[in-house]
SERO-363305 format. One record per residue: residue in three letters; x, y, z of N, C-alpha, C in turn. Coordinates in steps of 0.2 Angstrom, whole numbers, plus 5000, padded with zeros to 4 digits. Example, Ala and Ser with C-alpha at 12.3 -4.5 7.8 and 13.67 -1.06 7.14 Angstrom:
<rs>
Ala506649725039506249785039506649845039 Ser506449895035506849955036506450005039 
</rs>
This chain:
<rs>
Met526751995006526051995007525852065010 Lys525252085007524952145010524652145017 Lys524752195021524452195028523752225027 Leu523252185029522552205028522252235035 Gln521752265034521352285040520552295038 Arg520152285044519452295043519252365041 Ser518852375036518552435034518252475039 Ala518052445045517852475051518352535053 Ser518952525051519452575052519252645049 Leu518752645044518552705041517952725043 Thr517752705049517152735052517252805054 Asn516752845052516752915052517152955047 Tyr517452915042517852945037517452995033 Ala516952965030516553015026516253075029 Glu516053065035515853125039516353175040 Ala516953155042517553195044517753235037 Ala517753195032517953225025517453275023 Arg516853265023516353315021516253375025 Ala516453365032516453425036516953475034 Leu517453445031518053485029518053505022 Asn517453495018517453505011517853465007 Val517953405009518353355005517953295003 Ser517953284996517553224993517853154996 Pro517453125000517753055002517753004996 Leu517353014991517352964986517952974981 Glu518053034980518653054976519353034979 Gln519353044986519953024990520052944990 Leu519452914990519552834990519752814984 Arg519452844978519652814972520452834970 Arg520652884973521452904972521852844975 Val521652814980522052754983521852684982 Asn521352684977521052624974520752584980 Ile520352614984519952584989519252584987 Asn518852534987518152534984517752564989 Pro517352624987516952654991516352614995 Ala516252554992515752514995515952495002 Cys516652495004516852475010516552525016 Leu516352585014516052625019515452595022 Thr515052555019514452525021514552455024 Asn515152425023515252355026515852355030 Pro515852365036516452365041516852305041 Asp516652255038517052195038517452185031 Thr517452225027517852225021518552235022 Leu519052195019519752205021520052245016 Val520452295018520752345014521452345015 Pro521952365010522652365012522752425017 Gly523152405022523352455027523752515024 Ser524152495019524552555016524152605013 Ala523652575009523152625006522752665011 Leu522552635016522152675021522652725024 Ile523252715026523752765028523752825023 Gln523852805017523952855012523352895011 Leu522752865012522052895011522052955017 Leu522252935023522152985028522653045027 Glu523253025025523753085024523453125018 Asn523253095013522953135007522353185009 Ser521953155013521353185015521553245020 Ala522053235024522253295029522553345025 Gln522953335019523253385015522653415011 Ala522253385009521653415005521253455009 Ala521153445015520753485020521153535023 Gly521853535023522253585026522253585033 Val522153525036522153515043522753465045 Glu522953465052523453425054523153365059 Asn522453365060522153325064521553285061 Phe521653265055521053235051520953165055 Gly521453125056521353055059521053065066 Leu521253115070521053115077520253135076 Arg520053175071519353195071518953135069 Met519253085066518853025065518852985071 Ala519352985075519352945082518852975087 Glu518653035086518353075091517653045093 Glu517353015088516652985089516652905089 Arg517252875089517252805089517052775096 Arg516752715095516452675100516852605100 Ile516852575106517252515106516852455102 Ser516252465101515852415096516152425089 Asn516452475087516752485080517352435079 Leu517552405085518152355084517852285082 Gly517252275082516952215080517152155084 Pro517352095082517552035086518052055091 Leu518552105090519052125095518652155101 Ala518152195100517752225105517452175110 Val517152115107516852065111517452035115 Leu517952015112518551985116518752025121 Leu518852095120519052135126518552145132 Arg517952145130517452155135517452085139 Ser517652035137517651965140518251955145 Gln518652005145519251995150519152015157 Pro519451985162519251995169519652055171 Thr520252075169520652135171520952175166 Met521152235167521452275162522052235159 Arg522452205164523052165161522852115156 Lys522352075157522152025152521852065146 Ala521552115147521252155141521852175137 Leu522352205140522952225136523252175132 Glu523352115136523652055133523252035127 Ala522552035127522152015122522152065116 Met522252125118522252175113522952165109 Arg523452155112524152145109524052085105 Asp523852025107523851965104523351955098 Tyr522751995098522251995093522152055090 Ala522552105090522452165087522352155079 Tyr522752105077522652095069521952075067 Leu521552065071520852055069520552115067 Gln520852175069520552245067521052265062 Ala521752265063522252295058522852255059 Glu523052225053523752185053524352235054 Val524252295052524852345053524952365060 Leu524552355065524552375071524952325076 Ser525452355079525852315084525852345091 Leu525752315096525752345103526252305107 Tyr526552345112527052315116526952355123 Phe527052315128526952345135527552345139 Glu527652395143528252395147528052425154 Glu528152375159527952395166528552405170 Arg528652455174529152465178529052525183 Asp529252505190529152555195528452585196 Gly527952535195527252565195526952605189 Val527352605184527152635178527052585172 Leu526552595168526452555162526452595156 Val526952575152526952615145526752565140 Ile526152595136525952555130526252585124 His526652545121526952565115526552545109 Glu526452585104526052575098526552585092 Glu526452535087526952535081526452515075 Leu526452555070526152545064526652515059 Met526552455057527052415053526852415046 Ala526952475042526752475035527252445031 Glu526952425025527452385020527952435017 Arg527852495017528452545015528452605019 Pro529052635020529152695024528752745021 Glu528352785025527952835023527752875029 Pro527552935028527252975034526552945036 Met526452945042525852915045525552945051 Arg525653015051525453055057524653045058 Gln524253045053523553035053523352965056 Ala523652915053523552845055523752835063 Thr524252865064524552865071524052895076 Glu523852955075523352985079522652955079 Leu522452925074521852885073521852825078 Ser522352785077522452725081522552745089 Leu522952795090523052815097522352835100 Gly521952875096521352905098520852845100 Val520852795095520452735096520652695102 Leu521352685103521552645109521352685116 Tyr521452755116521252785122520452785123 Arg520052785118519352785119519152715121 Thr519552665119519352595120519552575128 Leu520152605130520252595137519752635142 Arg519552695140519052725144518452685144 Ala518252655138517652615138517652555143 Leu518252525143518352465147518452485155 Leu518752545156518952555163518452615166 Gly518152645162517652695165517952765164 Asp517552815164517752885163518252915169 Lys518252875174518652905180519452885178 Trp519552845173520252825172520552875168 His521152905170521552955166522252935166 Pro522552925160523252905160523652965162 Ser524352955163524753005164524953055158 Ala524953015153525153055146524953015140 Val524853055135524753025128525353045124 Cys525753005121526353025118526353015110 Phe526653065107526753065100527453075098 Arg527753035093528353055090528453115086 His527853135083527853195079527753255083 Ser527853315079527853375082527153395084 Pro527053445088526353465090526053505084 Pro525353495083524953535078524953615080 Arg524753655075524653725077524053735082 Asp523553695080522953695084522853635088 Leu522853635095522853585100522153565102 Ser521653605100520953605103520653535102 Val520753495096520453435095520853385100 His521453385100521853345104521653345112 Arg521553405114521353415121520653385122 Arg520253395117519553375118519453295118 Val519953265114519853195113520253155119 Phe520853185121521253145126521153165133 Asp520953235135520853255141521353235146 Thr522053245144522553225148523153255146 Arg523753245149524353285147524553255140 Leu524753295135525053275129525753285128 Gln526153235125526853245125527053235117 Phe527253285114527453285107528253275106 Asn528453255100529253245100529453195105 Ser529053145106529253095111529653045108 Ser529952995112530252945110529852885108 Ile529152895109528652835108528052865105 Asp527652825102526952835101526552785106 Gly526252815110525952775115525552805121 Ile525452775126525052795132525452775138 Val525552825143525852805149525352815155 Cys525252765159524752765164525052725171 Arg524652735176524852695182524752625181 Ala525152575184525052505184524652475189 Val524552525194524252495200523552465200 Asn523152485195522552455194522452395188 Leu523052375186523052325181522652255182 Asp522652235189522352175190521752175194 Glu521452235194520752245197520252225192 Pro519652195194519152175190518852235185 Leu518752215179518452265174517752265176 Pro517452325175516652335177516252285173 Ala516452275166515952245162516152165161 Tyr516552145165516752075165516152025166 Asp516151975162515551925162515951855162 Pro516051825167516351755167516051705162 Glu515451705162515051655157515251675150 Asn515251735148515451755141516151745140 Ala516551755145517251745144517451665143 Arg517151625146517251555145516951535138 Phe516351555136516151535130516551565124 Leu516851625125517251655120517951615119 Gln518151605125518851565125518751495121 Lys518251465123518151395119518051405112 Leu517751465110517651475103518351495099 Leu518751535103519351545100519851485100 Asp519751445105520151375105519951335099 Val519351335097519051295091519251325085 Leu519151395084519351425078520051435077 Asp520451435082521151445082521351505077 Thr521051565079521151625075521751655076 Lys522151635080522851675082523251665075 Arg523551715073523951715067524651685068 Val524851655063525551625064526051675061 Gln526451705065526951755062527651725061 Ser528051745056528751715056529151755061 Ser529751715062530151745067530451815065 Ala530451825058530751895056530251945057 Asp529551925057529051975058529051995066 Arg529051945070529051955077529651995079 Val530251985076530852025078530752095076 Arg530552105070530452175067529952215071 Gln529452185074529052225078529352245085 Leu529752195088530052215094530652265093 Val530952255087531552305086531252375085 Ser530652385082530352445081530152485087 Val529952445092529752475099530352485103 Leu530852435103531352445107531952495105 Leu531952505099532552555097532552615101 Pro531952655101531952715105532152715112 Thr532052655115532252645122532952635123 Gly533352625118534052615119534252545121 Arg533752505121533852435124533652385118 Cys534052395113533852345107534452305105 Ser534552255108535052205106534752135104 Ile535152095101534852035099534751995106 Glu535152005111535051975117534351995121 Ile534152055120533552075123532952055119 Val533052055113532452035108532351965109 Ala532851925110532751855111532451835118 Gln532651875123532351875129531551885129 His531351935125530651955125530251895121 Leu530651855117530351805113530351735117 Gly530751735123530751675127531251625123 Leu531751655120532251615116532951635119 Asp533451595117534151615118534351635111 Cys534951675111535151705105535351655099 Arg535651605101535751555095535151525092 Thr534651515096534051485094533651535089 Leu533651605092533351655088533751665081 Gln534451655081534851665075534651605070 Arg534551545073534351495068533651505065 His533251525069532551535066532551595061 Leu532951645062533051695057533351675051 Gln533851635051534251605046533751555042 Arg533351525045532951475042532451515037 Asp532251575039531851615035532151665030 Gly532851655030533251695026533451765028 His533451775035533551845037534151835043 Ser534351895045534851905050534551955055 Phe534851955061534552015065534852085063 Ser535452085061535752145058535452175052 Glu535152125048534852155042534152185044 Ile533752145049533152175051533252235054 Leu533752245059533852305062533952365057 Asp534352355052534552405047533952425043 Ser533452375042532852385038532352435042 Val532352415048531852455053532152525054 Arg532752525055533052595055532952635049 Tyr532952605043532852645037532152665037 Asp531652625038530952645038530752695043 Leu531052685049530952735055531252805053 Ala531852805050532152865048531752905043 Val531452875038530952905034530352935038 Lys530152905042529552925046529752985050 Tyr530252975054530453025059530753095055 Leu531053085049531253145046530753195043 Thr530153165043529553205040529353255046 Asn529653245052529553295057530053345057 Tyr529953395053530553445051530753485057 Glu530453485063530653515069531153475073 Gln531153415072531553375077532253375075 Pro532653395080533353395079533653325077 Leu534153325073534453265071534753225076 Lys535053255082535353225087534753185091 Asp534153205092533653175095533453115090 Leu533453125084533253075079533753015079 Ala534353035080534952975080534752935086 Glu534552965092534452925098533852885097 Leu533352905094532752865093532952805088 Leu533452815084533552755080534152715083 Gly534252725089534752685093535452695092 Phe535652755089536352775088536652815094 Ser537252795097537452825103537752895101 Glu537952905095538252965093537952995086 Leu537953055086537653085080538053075074 Ser538753065075539253055069539152985066 Val538952935071538852865069538152865064 Phe537652905067537052905063537152935056 Ser537552995056537653025050538052985045 Arg538552945047538852895042538352845040 Trp537952815044537452765042536952795037 Phe536752855039536252885034536552895027 Ala537152925027537452945020537552875016 His537752825020537752755016537152735014 Arg536552735018535952705016535552755011 Phe535652815011535152865008535552905002 Gly536252895002536652934997536753004998 Cys536553035004536653105005536553115012 Ser536653175015536653185022535853195024 Ala535753185030535053185033534753255032 Thr535153305033534953375032534753385025 Arg535153365020534953375013534353335011 Trp534253275014533753235012533053265015 Arg533153295021532553325024532353385020 Leu532853425017532753485013532353465007 Gln532653415004532353394997531653374998 Gln531453335004530753315005530353375006 Ser530553425010530153485011530053525005 Ser530553525001530453564994529953524990 Ala530053464990529553424985528853424988 Arg528753424994528053424997527753494996 Ala528153544996527953614995527653624987 Leu528053584983527853594976527253544974 Ser527253484977526753434976526453404983 Pro525953434986525753404992525653334993 Asn525553294988525453224989526053184987 Val526653214987527253174985527353124990 Lys527653064989527753014993528553024995 Pro528752995001529453005003529952964997 Met530552994996530952974992531352904995 Pro531352854991531652794994532352804995 
</rs>
């Protein structure tokens, strides 16, 4: 089943494209997105098509920050129903939990995971596309929107410790510095935001208890919370836990509030196993990470949860039919010949 998202995700797309002498209508047609969605923010479009649209547009414009240019003028109101839900939360902790649980109202490809330790909160973001593909632009767009949303909720005095990207830095950092106004970390083990956890339980300035009670009743009646399969939930957790080096079936089961045997039964019922999901996620992430041509293979092996480069190399040769170095060279050559080529399966 295709993962969908609101066409509000394309807010500012046409303006950003035209400013860079790119035809928005032509680019939309190339990925089979109806241009009418630009005027209706509630149209549902395939997430994979939107990801490809942003990558194509960045290549056509000759820039590395197309997605971030779109995020620069975003408002929390662009999130539609999700914005109303976030503004009704009493604290940042509750707002983050609502964002995690109801992000699908905006984009089904987006998954959030929070890690709190020693007074530090790490907000992990993962884009769960149907196929492995480069998604630098979509990652920067979603992180830019997340950053601006948190600033809208917490006020301009809130500053995170760092905004992190798995991909390499762009040649020009001016847009990144303008949007984020904080320390930037590239070639990171995560896509996400690091901030202090000390203010998590302080009241949010815009909290309205009456609105909160009304909205919660509405959500209870509508029961809008999506039902995810055990395999989908495990896949999301594996994606965010792999780079931490703490991705075992025991840890995943703990996050889901289950014991290992129960989790294994749930997966078997859906026709899956933990090892199969782990291998599939590694494959998808390997494709995404290898498009960062500056990242050493040793670092990539660690991001995929391998303790040794040699173990990663054997796994990669078995799954891809060649060495990681050769695969990366082939992709680099193919993109040089055809800018819009997609990753080799």
